[in-house]
C-alpha positions in Angstrom: 0.2 -0.1 0.0 1.2 3.6 -0.9 1.9 6.2 1.6 -1.7 8.1 1.5 0.7 11.6 2.0 2.4 10.7 -1.1 -1.0 10.6 -3.2 -2.4 13.2 -1.5 0.9 15.7 -1.6 2.7 14.6 -4.9 -0.3 12.7 -6.8 2.1 13.5 -10.1 4.4 10.6 -8.9 1.5 7.9 -8.5 0.4 9.0 -12.0 3.5 8.4 -13.8 4.8 5.5 -11.7 1.3 3.9 -13.3 1.9 4.9 -16.9 5.4 3.4 -16.4 3.9 0.2 -15.2 0.9 0.6 -18.0 -1.1 0.4 -15.6 -4.9 1.2 -16.0 -5.5 2.6 -12.7 -5.3 6.7 -12.7 -4.9 8.9 -9.6 -7.9 10.9 -10.6 -9.9 8.5 -9.1 -8.9 8.6 -5.8 -8.3 12.1 -6.4 -11.9 12.4 -6.5 -12.8 10.2 -3.9 -10.4 12.1 -1.5 -12.0 15.3 -2.2 -15.5 14.0 -1.7 -14.0 12.5 1.6 -12.5 15.3 3.2 -15.7 17.3 1.8 -18.4 15.2 3.3 -15.9 14.8 6.8 -16.4 18.6 7.0 -20.1 18.4 6.4 -20.5 16.4 9.4 -18.2 18.2 11.4 -19.5 21.7 11.0 -23.2 19.8 11.8 -22.4 18.2 14.8 -20.5 21.3 16.2 -23.6 23.0 15.5 -25.5 19.9 17.4 -23.4 20.3 20.1 -24.0 23.9 20.5 -28.0 23.4 20.2 -27.7 20.8 22.9 -25.9 23.6 25.2 -28.5 26.2 24.4 -31.8 23.2 24.6 -30.1 22.7 28.4 -30.3 26.3 28.9 -33.4 27.1 27.8 -35.0 24.2 30.1 -33.4 25.0 32.9 -34.7 28.4 32.8 -38.5 27.1 31.0 -38.3 28.2 28.3 -39.2 27.1 24.8 -36.9 24.7 22.6 -39.5 23.0 20.0 -37.9 24.6 17.5 -34.2 24.2 18.2 -34.8 20.1 18.5 -37.0 20.3 15.6 -34.1 21.7 13.6 -31.8 19.4 14.9 -33.8 16.1 14.2 -32.9 17.9 10.7 -29.6 17.9 11.2 -28.9 14.7 13.2 -30.8 12.7 10.2 -28.5 14.9 7.4 -25.4 13.6 9.8 -27.0 10.0 9.6 -27.2 10.3 6.1 -23.6 12.0 5.5 -21.9 9.4 7.6 -23.4 6.4 5.4 -22.3 8.0 2.9 -18.6 8.7 4.0 -18.2 4.9 5.0 -19.2 4.3 1.4 -16.3 6.7 0.0 -14.0 5.5 2.6 -14.2 2.0 1.5 -14.0 2.9 -2.1 -10.5 4.8 -1.5 -9.1 1.6 0.6 -10.3 -0.8 -2.2 -8.4 1.5 -4.6 -5.1 2.3 -2.3 -5.4 -1.8 -2.2 -5.3 -2.5 -5.8 -2.3 0.2 -6.9 1.0 -1.2 -7.5 4.0 -0.1 -6.4 5.8 2.7 -7.6 8.8 1.9 -8.9 12.1 2.8 -7.6 14.3 5.5 -9.8 16.7 2.6 -10.8 13.9 0.5 -12.7 14.5 0.7 -16.4 11.4 2.0 -18.3 10.3 -0.4 -20.8 6.3 -1.9 -21.8 7.3 -6.0 -21.6 9.7 -8.5 -21.5 11.3 -7.6 -24.2 12.8 -4.4 -22.5 14.5 -6.1 -19.7 18.0 -5.4 -20.0 20.4 -8.3 -18.7 22.8 -7.4 -15.9 25.0 -10.6 -16.5 25.6 -14.0 -17.8 27.4 -16.4 -15.1 28.9 -20.5 -16.6 29.2 -21.7 -19.9 26.2 -22.6 -22.2 26.9 -26.2 -22.9 27.1 -27.8 -26.1 26.3 -31.2 -27.2 27.3 -33.8 -30.1 23.2 -34.6 -30.4 20.2 -32.7 -30.3 19.9 -31.9 -26.7 15.9 -33.0 -25.1 13.6 -31.5 -23.4 13.2 -32.9 -19.7 9.5 -34.8 -20.3 11.1 -36.5 -22.8 14.0 -37.3 -21.0 11.7 -38.8 -18.8 10.4 -41.0 -21.2 13.6 -43.4 -20.4 14.4 -42.1 -17.4 11.3 -42.5 -15.5 10.6 -40.9 -12.4 8.2 -37.9 -13.8 4.3 -39.6 -14.2 2.6 -36.6 -15.5 0.2 -39.2 -16.6 -0.8 -40.4 -13.5 -0.2 -37.2 -11.8 -3.2 -35.8 -14.5 -5.0 -38.7 -13.0 -5.0 -38.0 -9.6 -5.8 -34.5 -9.8 -5.8 -33.3 -13.2 -3.4 -31.1 -15.8 -0.7 -29.3 -14.5 -0.1 -31.6 -11.4 2.8 -34.4 -11.5 3.8 -37.5 -9.8 7.4 -37.7 -8.5 9.0 -41.4 -8.2 12.5 -42.7 -7.1 15.3 -40.7 -8.5 13.6 -37.6 -9.4 11.5 -37.8 -5.4 14.5 -37.6 -4.0 16.2 -35.8 -6.3 13.6 -33.0 -5.0 14.2 -33.6 -1.5 18.5 -33.0 -2.3 18.1 -30.1 -3.7 15.9 -28.3 -1.2 18.0 -30.0 1.4 21.0 -28.3 0.0 19.4 -25.0 -0.4 18.5 -25.1 2.9 21.6 -25.4 4.3 23.7 -22.9 2.5 21.0 -20.6 3.1 20.9 -21.2 6.8 24.8 -22.0 7.3 26.3 -19.8 5.1 23.8 -17.1 4.4 22.3 -16.3 8.0 18.4 -17.4 7.6 16.7 -18.9 10.1 14.4 -21.9 8.4 10.9 -21.7 9.3 8.5 -24.0 8.5 4.8 -21.8 8.1 0.9 -23.0 7.5 0.0 -24.0 4.1 -3.4 -22.6 4.2 -3.3 -18.7 5.4 -6.0 -16.3 5.8 -7.4 -13.5 3.9 -6.3 -11.1 6.3 -2.3 -12.7 5.7 -3.0 -12.6 1.6 -3.5 -8.9 1.7 -0.6 -8.3 4.0 1.6 -9.2 1.2 -0.4 -7.9 -1.6 -1.9 -11.2 -3.1 -5.6 -9.8 -2.6 -7.8 -8.1 -3.1 -6.4 -7.8 -6.7 -5.0 -11.9 -7.5 -7.6 -13.5 -5.9 -8.0 -15.3 -9.3 -4.5 -17.0 -9.0 -5.5 -18.6 -5.7 -6.8 -21.6 -4.7 -9.1 -20.6 -2.1 -11.0 -23.1 0.8 -15.0 -21.7 0.1 -16.0 -23.1 3.8 -13.0 -21.4 5.8 -12.0 -18.6 3.5 -8.2 -19.9 3.6 -6.3 -19.5 0.8 -3.4 -21.7 -0.2 -0.5 -20.3 -0.3 1.1 -19.5 -3.6 5.0 -19.2 -2.5 6.0 -19.0 1.2 6.5 -15.3 0.8 3.1 -14.6 2.3 3.2 -16.5 5.3 6.9 -15.5 6.1 6.5 -11.9 5.8 3.3 -11.3 7.7 5.0 -13.2 10.5 5.8 -9.7 11.8 2.4 -8.4 11.1 0.5 -6.0 13.3 4.2 -5.9 15.2 6.7 -3.4 15.9 10.6 -4.7 15.9 13.9 -3.3 17.7 16.0 -1.8 15.0 19.2 -3.7 16.8 17.0 -7.0 15.2 17.7 -5.9 11.5 18.3 -7.4 8.7 16.0 -10.3 9.8 16.7 -13.5 6.8 14.1 -16.4 6.5 13.9 -19.0 4.7 11.2 -22.1 4.2 10.5 -25.4 2.0 7.1 -25.3 1.3 4.7 -26.5 -1.6 3.2 -23.8 -3.3 -0.1 -23.7 -5.2 -1.1 -21.1 -8.3 -4.1 -21.6 -10.6 -2.2 -20.4 -12.9 -4.9 -18.3 -14.5 -4.5 -16.6 -17.7 -1.9 -18.9 -18.8 -3.6 -21.2 -21.1 -2.1 -22.5 -23.7 1.5 -21.7 -22.3 4.0 -24.5 -21.5 2.0 -27.4 -21.0 4.1 -29.9 -21.3 6.4 -30.8 -18.2 7.4 -29.2 -14.7 7.6 -25.7 -15.9 4.2 -24.1 -14.9 2.1 -26.5 -12.6 -0.5 -25.6 -10.0 1.3 -27.4 -7.4 5.2 -27.2 -6.9 7.9 -26.8 -4.4 10.1 -23.9 -3.7 12.7 -22.2 -1.2 11.9 -19.1 -0.4 14.0 -16.4 1.1 12.4 -13.5 3.1 14.5 -10.5 4.4 13.1 -7.6 6.7 15.5 -4.3 6.4 16.0 -0.9 7.6 14.8 1.5 5.2 18.3 2.9 4.1 19.8 0.2 3.9 17.2 -2.3 1.9 18.8 -1.7 -1.9 22.2 -3.3 -0.3 19.8 -5.8 1.1 18.5 -6.3 -2.2 21.5 -7.2 -3.7 23.2 -9.5 -1.1 19.7 -11.5 -1.1 20.2 -11.4 -5.2 24.3 -13.2 -4.5 22.1 -16.0 -2.0 20.3 -17.2 -5.1 22.7 -16.7 -7.5 25.3 -18.8 -5.4 23.2 -21.7 -5.9 22.8 -22.0 -9.2 27.1 -21.7 -9.2 27.5 -23.9 -6.5 25.0 -26.2 -8.5 27.2 -25.7 -12.3 23.7 -24.4 -14.1 24.6 -21.7 -16.7 22.3 -18.6 -15.9 22.2 -14.9 -16.5 20.7 -12.1 -14.4 17.9 -9.1 -15.7 17.0 -6.3 -14.5 13.1 -6.2 -14.8 11.8 -2.8 -16.6 8.5 -0.9 -15.1 6.1 -2.7 -17.4 7.2 -5.9 -16.4 7.8 -5.3 -12.7 5.1 -7.9 -10.0 2.5 -5.9 -8.3 4.4 -5.1 -4.8 8.3 -4.5 -6.2 9.5 -1.7 -6.3 12.7 -3.5 -8.1 13.1 -6.8 -9.2 15.9 -9.3 -10.6 15.2 -12.2 -12.0 17.4 -15.1 -12.3 16.6 -16.9 -15.9 18.8 -20.6 -15.9 19.8 -21.9 -19.3 17.5 -25.5 -20.8 19.0 -26.5 -23.3 16.0 -29.1 -24.6 14.5 -25.1 -25.3 17.6 -24.0 -26.1 17.0 -20.8 -23.8 16.9 -18.9 -20.5 14.0 -19.8 -18.4 13.5 -17.8 -14.6 14.2 -19.6 -12.0 14.6 -17.4 -9.4 12.7 -13.9 -8.7 14.5 -11.0 -6.1 12.5 -8.2 -4.7 12.4 -4.8 -2.5 9.1 -3.9 -2.0 10.3 -0.9 0.3 7.4 -0.4 2.5 4.7 -1.0 0.5 3.8 -4.9 2.2 4.9 -3.0 5.6 1.9 -0.7 5.3 -0.7 -3.1 4.6 0.7 -5.7 7.3 1.5 -3.2 9.5 5.4 -4.4 10.1 7.7 -1.4 12.4 10.7 -0.8 14.1 11.2 1.3 16.8 14.8 3.4 15.5 17.8 2.3 18.3 17.7 6.9 19.1 14.0 6.5 20.1 11.4 8.4 17.9 8.1 7.1 16.7 8.2 3.8 14.9 8.5 3.5 10.9 7.8 0.7 8.4 10.5 -1.4 8.1 11.4 -2.9 3.8 10.3 -6.2 3.2 12.0 -8.3 0.5 11.5 -11.9 -0.8 13.5 -14.2 -3.6 13.1 -17.9 -4.8 16.6 -19.5 -3.6 15.4 -21.2 -5.9 12.4 -22.7 -7.5 12.8 -26.8 -6.8 10.6 -28.3 -9.8 12.9 -25.6 -12.0 16.1 -26.5 -11.1 15.6 -29.9 -11.3 14.5 -29.1 -14.7 17.9 -27.4 -15.5 20.1 -30.1 -13.7 18.4 -32.8 -16.4 18.4 -30.9 -19.0 22.4 -29.7 -18.6 23.5 -33.0 -17.5 21.9 -35.0 -20.1 24.1 -37.2 -22.3 23.7 -39.2 -25.3 22.5 -42.6 -24.2 20.1 -40.9 -22.2 21.5 -40.8 -18.7 21.9 -37.3 -16.3 25.3 -36.0 -14.8 24.6 -34.7 -11.2 26.4 -31.9 -10.5 28.9 -32.5 -7.9 27.3 -30.4 -5.1 24.8 -32.7 -5.1 26.0 -36.0 -4.9 26.3 -36.6 -1.1 23.0 -35.7 -1.0 22.2 -38.4 -3.6 23.9 -40.5 -0.9 26.6 -41.0 -3.6 25.2 -41.6 -6.3 26.6 -39.6 -9.6 24.4 -40.5 -12.5 20.5 -40.7 -13.3 20.3 -44.0 -15.2 17.2 -45.0 -17.8 14.5 -46.9 -15.9 16.1 -46.6 -12.6 12.8 -45.9 -10.5 
């Protein structure tokens, strides 16, 4: 949620941000509501003051035996008007709050201007894209001989975009998550958390998933609970409605959870394989930072995600998302894209974002300055570290051999019980 004072005093900043983001929303909608709110409030306060004055006058007349009927009749009309104003004011305030909950974050000044993903500049690349003496296969083609990934039974059990993992695939998924968590907790200083996989409406609203993206979520209708689309949601809201001490910042949390997404609007995209599933596994990073140091924390978080890909010897590139391609709550985002030989292109495997105080305002996450003074909103950051299923895809495609086997990265071998290869039909 944006600062109310920013919208009221510098609406031109928000208007430019909306245009840069290609958003259909306009600040004039908020301004009209705010002007109406102020007018209703002013009229209501004036009438309430009149009512208080009249009440005192009526009391005086009654004590002296005077006739207060005319004043009381006039106050009846005033009270009726105050009630009407109150009802209209409530409606305007609700509409204004709904607008504020639906408006995206303002991009940071360092974010490049652009309309779509085609305008995202590449920050840098790492690793050597592998060359093959044969035509590399996509991961679902490899799975036809390797086994491990059972798309048909996933569809039988739940429907399209669900997969059953057998044997080596299940172990590899677990191995990747364990590797990521070990590095984050032992080397990067994160605290591991196991959060609920279902959260309430207030929690979803705190991170910006509601009200705008309800169609993208899986909802438990009878309970008004939602399955989490990412562990960012519960991790960020752990400190909702709390005041932290400045000395606690920065705070780094990590979690390995299933993620559930309806993929609304993704019809026809990545219908085969693991790239776009309704249920997938991800290790998430969330950080809470002092406002003056949050962009240093963004660079640090991006480095944490890159370290995992480097440990797995997977070639990747880092891009900076332009204004027209950024997520709703983000002020600045880096995407890490891993090379997939079967698709002959880079695909997103991590997204690291600084939301500044946007989520903290919604969830009321503050810190108390060490030198005293009024509590301030913390800055929140989140990033994938990493998407486990997509990493499994990258390991399969980059490590594939002509005989259909897959060579595992050295870092994974201890987590696979010493296994260095995935061999065809091993289950």
